[in-house]
VMD Tcl script that draws the C-alpha trace (Angstrom):
set ca {
  {-88.10 8.51 66.35}
  {-84.11 8.08 66.37}
  {-81.96 9.63 63.83}
  {-78.47 8.92 62.89}
  {-75.77 10.72 63.08}
  {-75.40 11.69 59.43}
  {-79.42 12.82 59.38}
  {-78.77 14.89 62.94}
  {-76.01 16.61 61.17}
  {-77.73 17.42 58.02}
  {-80.70 19.32 60.09}
  {-78.32 21.64 61.79}
  {-78.30 25.53 60.74}
  {-75.84 26.19 57.69}
  {-75.76 30.18 57.10}
  {-75.55 30.72 53.61}
  {-72.66 32.57 52.56}
  {-72.22 36.21 52.69}
  {-73.68 37.74 49.43}
  {-69.75 39.56 49.02}
  {-68.59 35.76 48.66}
  {-70.35 33.73 46.44}
  {-69.19 35.24 43.46}
  {-65.61 34.53 42.59}
  {-64.71 37.55 40.78}
  {-65.38 39.96 44.14}
  {-62.70 39.18 46.57}
  {-62.71 39.90 50.74}
  {-60.25 43.05 51.50}
  {-59.68 42.49 55.21}
  {-58.63 38.77 54.18}
  {-56.05 40.82 51.21}
  {-54.84 42.98 53.69}
  {-54.17 39.65 55.84}
  {-52.07 37.69 53.01}
  {-50.08 41.63 51.88}
  {-48.95 41.56 55.52}
  {-47.64 38.17 55.24}
  {-46.06 38.34 51.97}
  {-44.25 41.86 52.85}
  {-42.98 39.94 56.08}
  {-41.66 37.07 53.64}
  {-39.93 39.18 51.17}
  {-38.63 41.46 53.88}
  {-37.36 38.20 55.87}
  {-35.16 36.73 53.14}
  {-33.74 40.38 52.12}
  {-32.37 40.91 56.06}
  {-31.16 37.75 56.66}
  {-27.95 38.28 57.82}
  {-25.94 37.24 55.12}
  {-27.54 39.73 52.51}
  {-28.56 42.95 53.84}
  {-29.62 42.90 57.36}
  {-31.36 46.31 59.00}
  {-30.04 45.98 62.35}
  {-27.01 46.96 61.31}
  {-27.96 49.66 59.14}
  {-28.55 53.60 59.61}
  {-32.14 52.30 60.58}
  {-31.00 50.16 63.41}
  {-29.50 53.43 65.37}
  {-32.86 54.65 66.04}
  {-35.42 52.23 65.64}
  {-36.60 49.67 68.50}
  {-33.95 46.63 68.24}
  {-37.97 44.54 69.04}
  {-39.56 46.42 66.12}
  {-36.32 45.53 64.08}
  {-36.21 42.08 64.57}
  {-40.63 41.89 64.01}
  {-40.08 43.29 61.08}
  {-36.74 40.90 59.77}
  {-37.55 37.89 60.91}
  {-40.88 36.46 60.68}
  {-41.35 35.43 57.60}
  {-41.81 31.57 58.49}
  {-44.53 32.39 60.94}
  {-45.86 34.55 57.92}
  {-45.73 31.26 55.69}
  {-47.98 29.53 58.36}
  {-50.39 32.75 58.09}
  {-51.09 31.95 54.36}
  {-51.40 28.00 55.59}
  {-54.23 29.10 57.10}
  {-55.99 31.46 54.91}
  {-55.21 28.74 52.23}
  {-56.96 26.07 53.77}
  {-59.69 28.84 54.64}
  {-60.77 29.81 51.21}
  {-59.78 26.64 49.60}
  {-62.70 24.93 51.70}
  {-65.61 28.00 51.20}
  {-64.42 27.62 47.89}
  {-65.72 24.15 47.74}
  {-68.85 24.60 49.67}
  {-70.18 27.92 47.85}
  {-69.49 25.57 44.23}
  {-70.64 22.27 45.47}
  {-72.84 23.15 48.31}
  {-71.29 20.47 50.97}
  {-67.56 19.30 51.33}
  {-68.91 15.44 51.04}
  {-70.42 16.47 47.22}
  {-67.28 18.13 46.16}
  {-66.37 17.54 42.86}
  {-62.99 15.76 42.82}
  {-62.51 16.49 38.56}
  {-63.29 20.16 39.01}
  {-60.81 20.71 42.27}
  {-58.09 19.04 40.72}
  {-58.54 20.88 37.24}
  {-58.81 24.29 39.55}
  {-55.26 23.81 41.51}
  {-53.77 22.93 38.53}
  {-55.17 26.01 36.53}
  {-53.86 28.53 38.98}
  {-50.33 26.47 40.05}
  {-49.10 25.43 37.17}
  {-48.12 27.79 34.19}
  {-46.70 30.27 36.38}
  {-44.62 27.30 38.73}
  {-43.59 26.21 35.00}
  {-42.34 29.59 34.16}
  {-40.23 30.01 37.26}
  {-38.91 26.57 37.39}
  {-37.82 26.91 33.66}
  {-36.05 30.39 34.77}
  {-34.19 28.84 38.01}
  {-33.34 25.61 36.12}
  {-31.56 27.98 33.41}
  {-29.52 30.11 36.26}
  {-28.48 26.94 38.02}
  {-27.08 25.69 34.69}
  {-25.77 28.73 33.84}
  {-23.73 28.32 37.54}
  {-25.53 31.42 39.06}
  {-25.11 31.95 42.48}
  {-27.95 31.85 44.47}
  {-29.51 29.51 41.99}
  {-27.06 26.79 41.37}
  {-26.55 23.93 43.37}
  {-24.00 24.73 46.16}
  {-23.70 21.09 48.10}
  {-22.16 17.83 46.39}
  {-25.35 16.34 47.52}
  {-27.93 18.81 45.05}
  {-27.63 18.59 41.38}
  {-30.37 20.56 39.15}
  {-31.80 17.50 37.91}
  {-32.80 16.43 41.89}
  {-33.96 20.15 42.61}
  {-36.56 20.34 39.47}
  {-37.97 16.39 39.83}
  {-38.35 17.37 43.93}
  {-39.97 20.48 43.04}
  {-42.60 19.05 39.98}
  {-42.82 16.34 42.36}
  {-43.66 18.07 45.24}
  {-41.25 16.35 47.41}
  {-39.17 19.43 47.61}
  {-39.10 19.12 51.55}
  {-38.02 15.68 51.15}
  {-35.34 16.42 48.88}
  {-34.13 19.31 51.05}
  {-34.25 17.21 54.36}
  {-32.35 14.22 52.80}
  {-29.91 16.86 51.66}
  {-29.63 20.26 52.72}
  {-31.21 23.88 52.50}
  {-31.50 24.69 48.66}
  {-29.72 27.57 46.92}
  {-32.09 30.69 47.85}
  {-33.71 31.13 44.41}
  {-35.21 27.79 44.63}
  {-35.69 27.46 48.86}
  {-39.54 28.84 48.42}
  {-40.80 26.17 47.09}
  {-41.19 24.01 50.39}
  {-44.56 25.82 51.34}
  {-46.22 25.00 47.66}
  {-44.79 21.11 48.59}
  {-46.96 21.40 51.88}
  {-49.87 22.91 50.06}
  {-50.71 20.52 46.82}
  {-49.87 17.40 48.87}
  {-52.65 18.02 51.20}
  {-54.99 19.43 48.67}
  {-54.47 15.88 46.69}
  {-55.75 13.79 49.83}
  {-58.15 16.78 50.79}
  {-61.08 16.12 48.49}
  {-60.90 12.17 48.84}
  {-61.15 12.69 52.29}
  {-64.13 14.84 52.55}
  {-65.83 12.12 49.88}
  {-64.81 8.84 52.47}
  {-65.12 10.25 55.49}
  {-68.31 10.75 57.24}
  {-68.98 14.75 58.71}
  {-67.58 14.20 62.34}
  {-64.86 12.10 61.50}
  {-63.37 14.35 58.99}
  {-63.88 17.54 61.54}
  {-62.31 15.17 64.48}
  {-59.22 14.29 62.28}
  {-59.15 18.11 61.36}
  {-59.00 18.81 65.23}
  {-56.43 16.22 66.16}
  {-54.28 17.35 63.26}
  {-54.80 20.93 64.31}
  {-54.32 20.70 67.74}
  {-50.77 18.45 67.11}
  {-49.33 21.56 65.21}
  {-47.21 21.93 68.35}
  {-46.21 18.30 69.27}
  {-45.53 17.30 65.66}
  {-42.74 20.06 65.66}
  {-41.45 18.62 69.02}
  {-41.19 14.96 67.55}
  {-38.19 16.45 65.17}
  {-34.96 16.41 66.95}
  {-33.50 20.56 67.74}
  {-30.57 19.41 65.62}
  {-32.49 18.57 62.17}
  {-33.13 22.25 61.26}
  {-33.78 21.58 57.76}
  {-36.89 18.92 58.88}
  {-37.33 21.29 61.76}
  {-38.74 24.31 59.53}
  {-40.31 22.14 56.70}
  {-41.96 19.17 57.70}
  {-44.86 18.17 55.91}
  {-47.24 17.39 58.80}
  {-47.13 20.73 60.45}
  {-47.56 22.59 57.97}
  {-50.78 20.62 57.04}
  {-51.78 21.54 60.98}
  {-52.02 25.13 59.86}
  {-53.86 24.23 56.76}
  {-56.30 21.88 59.09}
  {-57.13 25.25 61.26}
  {-57.76 27.20 58.15}
  {-60.49 23.82 56.92}
  {-62.10 24.17 60.44}
  {-62.24 27.88 60.59}
  {-64.21 27.90 57.15}
  {-66.74 24.91 58.39}
  {-67.55 27.13 61.38}
  {-68.10 30.10 59.26}
  {-70.84 28.71 57.43}
  {-72.45 27.91 60.56}
  {-72.12 31.40 62.71}
  {-71.83 34.48 61.51}
  {-71.79 36.84 65.00}
  {-73.06 40.03 65.71}
  {-71.21 43.18 64.68}
  {-69.86 43.63 68.27}
  {-68.70 40.08 68.70}
  {-67.14 40.53 65.30}
  {-65.48 43.33 66.83}
  {-63.76 41.81 69.48}
  {-62.80 38.29 67.83}
  {-61.20 40.33 65.33}
  {-59.14 42.36 68.09}
  {-58.25 38.95 69.55}
  {-57.20 37.15 66.35}
  {-54.78 40.66 65.89}
  {-53.30 40.42 69.49}
  {-52.51 36.81 69.07}
  {-50.84 37.63 65.58}
  {-48.85 40.52 66.85}
  {-48.02 38.71 70.05}
  {-45.84 35.80 68.10}
  {-44.40 38.72 65.67}
  {-43.13 41.19 68.07}
  {-42.88 38.96 71.64}
  {-41.63 35.56 70.35}
  {-39.61 34.94 72.85}
  {-42.00 35.48 75.71}
  {-44.80 33.48 73.75}
  {-42.29 30.43 73.34}
  {-41.76 30.59 76.92}
  {-44.85 31.04 78.26}
  {-46.81 28.70 76.31}
  {-45.14 25.73 75.87}
  {-43.12 26.89 72.74}
  {-46.62 27.23 71.06}
  {-46.50 30.20 68.89}
  {-47.06 28.95 65.70}
  {-50.44 27.45 67.13}
  {-51.16 30.81 68.86}
  {-50.33 32.65 64.90}
  {-52.85 30.00 63.18}
  {-55.47 30.42 65.82}
  {-55.48 34.75 66.08}
  {-55.41 33.87 61.87}
  {-58.36 32.11 61.63}
  {-60.15 34.29 64.53}
  {-59.79 37.17 61.82}
  {-60.99 34.89 59.05}
  {-64.04 34.30 61.10}
  {-64.21 38.13 61.56}
  {-63.45 39.11 57.99}
  {-66.25 37.00 56.58}
  {-69.20 37.47 59.25}
  {-69.10 41.46 58.17}
  {-66.20 42.39 55.15}
  {-64.78 45.20 55.87}
  {-64.88 48.42 53.28}
  {-62.42 49.12 50.87}
  {-59.53 51.93 52.62}
  {-57.77 53.75 50.15}
  {-54.70 54.22 51.95}
  {-54.45 50.40 52.48}
  {-55.48 49.35 48.41}
  {-51.79 48.96 47.93}
  {-51.09 46.08 50.62}
  {-54.68 44.38 49.72}
  {-53.06 44.51 46.37}
  {-49.87 42.34 47.27}
  {-52.31 39.74 48.82}
  {-54.16 39.58 45.58}
  {-50.68 39.03 44.25}
  {-49.17 36.88 46.78}
  {-48.73 33.63 44.85}
  {-46.75 35.49 41.88}
  {-44.86 37.61 44.61}
  {-44.15 34.10 46.63}
  {-42.86 32.53 43.72}
  {-40.59 35.31 41.93}
  {-39.29 37.94 44.60}
  {-36.09 35.76 44.91}
  {-35.02 36.87 41.48}
  {-35.24 40.63 42.71}
  {-33.81 40.01 46.71}
  {-30.46 37.91 45.22}
  {-30.21 40.66 42.04}
  {-30.21 43.47 44.80}
  {-28.12 41.82 46.94}
  {-25.45 41.49 44.16}
  {-25.99 44.86 43.10}
  {-25.38 46.08 46.41}
  {-22.64 44.38 47.06}
  {-20.63 45.00 43.63}
  {-21.31 49.39 44.34}
  {-21.14 48.94 48.36}
  {-19.17 46.50 49.50}
  {-19.60 44.63 52.71}
  {-20.32 48.17 54.51}
  {-24.35 47.49 56.19}
  {-25.11 51.08 57.08}
  {-26.98 51.64 53.86}
  {-28.84 48.34 53.79}
  {-32.31 50.04 54.51}
  {-32.15 51.87 51.51}
  {-32.64 49.00 49.51}
  {-35.97 47.87 51.03}
  {-38.21 50.17 49.20}
  {-37.08 49.75 46.34}
  {-36.93 45.49 46.12}
  {-40.75 45.89 47.15}
  {-41.68 47.82 43.75}
  {-39.49 45.66 41.71}
  {-41.37 42.63 43.07}
  {-44.52 44.18 43.21}
  {-44.12 45.30 39.32}
  {-42.87 41.53 38.33}
  {-45.67 40.11 40.21}
  {-48.07 42.46 37.84}
  {-46.25 41.33 35.09}
  {-46.57 37.53 36.07}
  {-50.35 38.08 36.93}
  {-50.81 39.04 32.92}
  {-48.75 36.63 31.43}
  {-50.72 33.76 33.73}
  {-53.74 34.84 32.79}
  {-53.39 35.35 29.11}
  {-52.18 31.35 29.58}
  {-55.16 30.51 31.31}
  {-57.72 32.75 29.29}
  {-60.39 30.17 28.22}
  {-64.16 30.65 29.56}
  {-64.48 30.20 32.84}
  {-61.00 29.91 34.09}
  {-61.10 33.76 35.14}
  {-63.96 33.35 37.47}
  {-62.20 30.05 38.39}
  {-58.72 31.61 39.43}
  {-59.71 34.70 41.35}
  {-60.22 33.16 44.68}
  {-57.85 30.01 44.18}
  {-55.26 30.79 46.86}
  {-51.81 29.81 47.40}
  {-48.84 30.51 49.23}
}
mol new
graphics top color blue
foreach p $ca { graphics top sphere $p radius 0.5 }
foreach p [lrange $ca 0 end-1] q [lrange $ca 1 end] { graphics top cylinder $p $q radius 0.2 }
display resetview
């Protein structure tokens, strides 16, 4: 008897999700720690930029290795790609857990869940950003004559923020973080429709080609077009595609403990290589550092899913930051820009003591994110929303 491709695919073994992942009130400690590391890198990067409060010229820079200082200070962009991969992985896992298969995704429920997760906090942040911009506060008010408050706000609401920056220039620091959210939401607008319309093999093929095209897609952008080189939609979506593919693989393959440890270790080595030796990776891997970062993140996600790690008290703070990553990402620039202003007010342009600002900034970001989490939970507190929100990730 000859079987059609769809019948063959339906007979392949599918692993049931681990019990720890079948309920959305539970969390994966390893994945949360990875998200916590990524958001730390983002916050520190935005604080350590040369025109803000860099670590290198401070007293700490005199006794810490330069390579370590640079790894801590200048990997925020790479960390966003870690977020993209994690987002694709968790969103796909969530769809499969709820609907049984990507081909049976409930589009209405998917869009409602995204809206519940994204919009309450986004609307609040945009209201504050708009107010500060209208008041002319530095770091929030448009500095380029090509940009207006209305243009910033409308592009953020329509998730065309990257197009707006590409046509004008970099947005003010307080607004600039919105570029990654635009990439995510445009991808997730079309993703469930592709799942319904495309046969499984065609969907997998499309995602695979898209994922492998991350480096070539970036290479198509002229080197002098710095804004688009950083914030183009398709390379960011390619990173999300890596996460989707990893989630699909995790459904069908659960390795033993020893193999899990091995792939987790290889994944960690990939990430460390990109963070600590970016020039070597760029030179010897054909400028594929971001692709290697995505592969390393996928390997760690596969390991964390196959055998979820136990919680470790010394790392609980990092996992908690990971669970607050969306709140931290959208709100941290309020704290960063305020800290820069206060430092300059009291210490002027001297950079010897910039290192003293970092821990207080992280603490303030953390407590602000906690308050925002409580507020958004209150705004969305209706039956089912709590469970729906728990594992609905975003950058």
